[in-house]
C-alpha positions as CSV (number, residue, x, y, z in Angstrom):
1,M,90.7,75.7,100.3
2,H,87.5,74.2,99.2
3,E,86.1,74.3,95.8
4,I,83.2,76.7,95.0
5,G,81.4,74.0,93.3
6,T,80.7,72.5,96.6
7,F,78.9,75.6,98.1
8,A,77.3,76.0,94.7
9,A,75.8,72.7,94.7
10,A,74.3,73.5,98.3
11,L,72.7,76.6,97.1
12,N,71.0,74.4,94.5
13,G,69.8,72.1,97.1
14,D,72.6,69.4,96.8
15,D,74.2,69.9,100.2
16,V,75.6,66.2,100.4
17,A,79.3,67.2,99.7
18,L,79.0,70.3,101.9
19,R,77.7,68.0,104.7
20,R,80.6,65.8,104.2
21,L,82.9,68.5,105.2
22,A,81.1,69.6,108.1
23,E,80.9,66.4,109.8
24,P,81.1,65.2,112.7
25,D,81.2,68.4,114.8
26,G,80.8,71.4,112.0
27,V,78.2,73.9,111.5
28,V,76.7,75.2,108.2
29,C,74.3,77.8,107.2
30,V,73.3,77.8,103.5
31,A,71.7,81.4,102.7
32,A,70.2,81.7,99.4
33,E,68.9,85.1,100.2
34,L,72.7,86.2,100.4
35,S,74.0,83.6,97.6
36,S,76.3,82.6,100.4
37,V,77.6,79.6,102.3
38,F,79.2,79.9,105.7
39,L,80.8,76.7,107.1
40,V,82.6,76.2,110.6
41,E,84.6,73.0,110.9
42,T,85.9,71.7,113.8
43,A,89.2,69.7,114.2
44,V,90.0,66.9,116.8
45,D,91.6,69.5,119.2
46,G,88.6,71.8,119.2
47,T,90.1,74.5,117.0
48,E,87.6,75.9,114.8
49,A,88.5,76.9,110.9
50,G,85.4,79.2,108.8
51,T,85.1,79.3,105.3
52,L,82.6,81.7,103.7
53,A,81.7,81.0,99.9
54,V,79.7,84.0,97.7
55,V,78.4,82.2,94.7
56,G,77.6,84.1,91.3
57,G,74.9,83.4,89.2
58,D,76.9,81.5,86.6
59,G,78.4,78.8,89.8
60,G,81.5,80.7,90.2
61,G,82.6,83.0,93.1
62,T,85.0,83.4,96.0
63,V,85.7,81.1,98.9
64,S,87.5,83.0,101.7
65,V,89.2,81.8,105.0
66,V,87.5,83.4,108.2
67,P,89.8,83.0,111.0
68,L,88.0,82.4,114.3
69,P,89.2,83.3,117.7
70,R,89.7,80.5,120.1
71,S,87.6,82.5,122.6
72,F,84.5,82.4,120.3
73,Q,83.2,78.8,119.8
74,V,80.6,78.8,117.1
75,D,77.4,77.0,118.3
76,R,74.9,77.8,115.6
77,I,75.0,80.0,112.7
78,G,71.7,81.8,111.2
79,H,71.0,84.9,108.9
80,D,68.3,87.3,108.5
81,G,68.3,87.9,104.7
82,E,71.0,90.2,105.1
83,H,73.4,89.2,107.6
84,F,75.0,86.1,109.0
85,V,74.6,85.5,112.8
86,L,77.3,83.5,114.7
87,T,76.4,82.3,118.1
88,S,79.0,81.2,120.5
89,A,78.3,78.3,122.9
90,D,78.6,81.0,125.6
91,G,75.5,83.1,124.4
92,R,77.7,85.8,122.5
93,S,76.7,86.8,118.8
94,V,78.2,88.2,116.2
95,R,77.1,89.5,112.7
96,G,77.9,90.8,109.6
97,T,77.1,91.1,106.0
98,P,79.3,88.2,103.9
99,Q,81.8,91.3,103.0
100,Q,82.2,92.3,106.6
101,F,83.1,88.8,107.2
102,T,86.1,89.3,105.1
103,A,88.8,89.2,107.7
104,P,90.7,92.5,108.5
105,K,94.3,92.2,108.2
106,L,96.6,90.9,111.1
107,L,100.3,90.3,111.5
108,P,100.6,86.7,111.2
109,R,100.7,84.6,114.0
110,E,104.2,83.5,113.9
111,H,105.2,87.7,114.2
112,N,102.5,88.6,116.5
113,P,102.4,87.9,120.0
114,S,99.1,89.9,120.3
115,Y,97.5,87.5,117.3
116,E,94.9,86.4,119.3
117,E,93.5,89.4,121.0
118,Q,93.4,91.5,117.8
119,L,91.9,88.5,116.1
120,E,89.0,88.8,118.7
121,E,88.8,92.4,118.7
122,C,88.3,92.6,115.3
123,F,86.0,89.5,114.8
124,L,83.7,90.9,117.6
125,A,83.6,94.2,115.7
126,T,82.5,92.5,112.1
127,H,79.3,94.7,112.2
128,L,81.4,97.7,112.3
129,L,83.6,96.9,109.6
130,P,83.3,98.3,106.1
131,G,82.6,95.5,103.4
132,G,85.2,94.6,100.6
133,R,88.6,95.4,99.6
134,S,90.7,96.3,96.6
135,R,94.4,96.7,96.3
136,P,95.4,100.1,97.9
137,G,94.8,102.8,95.5
138,T,92.4,101.4,93.0
139,S,88.9,101.9,94.8
140,A,89.1,106.0,94.6
141,P,89.5,108.5,92.0
142,I,93.0,110.2,92.3
143,G,92.8,113.9,93.8
144,P,95.1,116.3,94.6
145,T,98.1,115.2,96.5
146,L,97.8,116.5,100.2
147,D,100.3,116.8,103.0
148,G,100.1,114.5,106.2
149,S,97.7,116.5,107.8
150,H,94.7,115.6,105.7
151,I,94.6,112.3,107.5
152,D,92.6,114.0,109.9
153,D,90.0,114.1,107.2
154,M,90.1,110.9,106.4
155,T,87.1,108.5,107.2
156,Q,88.1,105.5,105.2
157,G,90.8,106.4,102.4
158,P,92.5,105.9,100.5
159,V,93.9,109.5,99.8
160,V,97.2,110.5,98.0
161,V,99.6,112.4,100.5
162,S,102.9,113.5,100.3
163,A,105.1,111.7,102.2
164,A,109.2,111.8,102.2
165,G,109.4,113.6,98.6
166,Q,106.7,111.1,97.1
167,E,103.4,110.7,96.7
168,L,101.7,107.7,98.7
169,W,98.5,106.0,99.0
170,V,97.2,105.9,102.6
171,S,94.1,103.8,103.8
172,F,92.8,102.0,106.4
173,D,92.0,98.5,106.3
174,G,88.9,96.7,108.3
175,S,88.3,100.0,110.0
176,G,84.9,102.0,110.4
177,P,84.9,105.8,111.0
178,E,85.4,105.5,115.0
179,K,88.3,103.2,114.7
180,V,89.8,105.5,112.2
181,A,89.6,108.6,114.2
182,E,91.6,106.4,116.9
183,L,94.4,105.7,114.2
184,R,95.0,109.1,112.7
185,P,97.4,110.3,114.8
186,H,99.5,107.0,114.4
187,A,99.0,107.3,110.6
188,R,100.5,110.8,110.7
189,R,103.5,109.6,112.6
190,L,104.0,107.1,110.0
191,V,103.9,109.4,107.1
192,A,106.1,112.0,109.0
193,A,108.8,108.9,109.5
194,F,108.4,107.3,105.8
195,D,111.6,107.9,104.9
196,R,112.9,105.4,107.5
197,I,109.8,103.2,106.5
198,R,110.7,103.2,103.1
199,R,114.5,102.6,103.6
200,D,114.3,99.8,106.3
201,G,111.6,97.9,104.0
202,I,113.5,97.8,101.1
203,D,116.5,96.5,103.1
204,F,114.5,93.9,104.6
205,L,112.8,93.0,101.3
206,W,116.8,92.4,99.6
207,A,117.6,90.3,102.8
208,T,114.6,88.2,102.0
209,G,115.5,87.3,98.9
210,A,119.3,87.8,98.5
211,D,121.4,84.8,98.8
212,G,124.4,86.9,100.0
213,D,126.9,86.6,96.7
214,E,125.3,89.4,95.1
215,P,127.2,92.6,94.4
216,D,127.0,95.8,95.8
217,E,126.1,97.5,92.4
218,E,123.0,94.8,92.3
219,K,121.7,95.9,95.9
220,A,121.7,99.7,94.8
221,R,120.0,98.6,91.7
222,F,117.1,96.8,93.5
223,A,116.5,99.8,95.8
224,A,116.2,102.2,92.7
225,G,113.6,99.9,91.5
226,M,111.4,99.3,94.3
227,L,109.0,102.4,94.6
228,P,106.6,102.0,97.6
229,D,102.9,103.3,96.5
230,S,100.6,102.6,99.3
231,L,100.5,102.6,103.1
232,V,97.8,100.4,104.8
233,V,97.4,101.0,108.6
234,Y,95.4,98.0,110.1
235,R,93.2,98.0,113.2
236,S,95.7,96.8,115.4
237,G,98.2,99.7,114.3
238,D,100.6,97.4,112.8
239,F,101.0,98.1,109.0
240,E,102.2,97.3,105.4
241,V,103.7,99.2,102.8
242,H,103.3,98.0,98.9
243,F,106.1,98.2,96.5
244,D,106.1,98.5,92.8
245,D,108.8,97.0,90.6
246,V,109.2,99.5,88.5
247,D,111.5,98.0,86.0
248,G,109.9,94.6,86.2
249,R,113.3,92.6,87.1
250,Y,112.2,91.1,90.3
251,F,108.7,90.1,90.2
252,P,106.4,89.0,87.5
253,E,103.9,91.1,85.6
254,G,100.9,91.6,88.2
255,Y,102.4,90.5,91.2
256,W,104.2,92.9,93.8
257,P,105.6,92.6,97.3
258,A,104.1,93.9,100.5
259,V,106.1,94.7,103.6
260,L,104.6,94.0,107.0
261,Y,105.7,96.1,109.9
262,R,104.7,96.3,113.4
263,A,103.4,99.3,114.9
264,D,106.5,100.5,116.1
265,M,108.0,100.5,112.2
266,T,109.8,96.9,112.5
267,P,109.4,95.2,109.3
268,V,108.8,91.6,109.9
269,A,107.4,89.8,107.1
270,V,106.8,89.9,103.2
271,T,103.9,89.1,101.2
272,V,103.7,89.0,97.2
273,E,100.4,90.4,96.4
274,S,98.7,90.2,93.0
């Protein structure tokens, strides 16, 4: 990941280091009105890597990777004072605010045979995406616990529903209202099957971290201490479940595991969030 100082310097008129990153075939847009810089670097094999930096008044900020589909070779980047506009070599264009270019979640390429197709769909829909992201459950006030049918009332989330005898935050990642409407029946099915999802996720977490010599009592203690607290449904229908290490035995303070599942409810990977 590139340092924020490189992009802050470019916004202040010193783009030498930024241009060095972009050479020889990269594309750069320095947008003072957006306090942001968009960089696309091109590797020797022709693949492109996107980086978007949003710089604060103190010179700090965020640097985010923007995955680019192989089908969209960036020819130029402009902006209109509110949006970046990326134009491909074949004349297509994608526009969005810096927040909208924060990539929607996808299952990783190594676990996802449809990765490129899903990435292209998400990328071309950038202008439809909501902006920003926080840990599920932290950006909305806690309301009454609802049954799964109330997912029909969701436009984005999160909401708290009752699932398998517990409270569960449900939200949709990178999905505007129309896409959420498509995903609601799937989300209802996930809530209805959450006992299985929870059980399989805990087993997958255990198998990922265990060395095979632990006694059965330790596995039972692990299962009792992992409480799922949120379900995030991706645009693709794949999803993730975030778990709380309630006793603080297995993950450092401020960190928690998330299990990634295919749409058919098969767990395939684990990430550690913070």
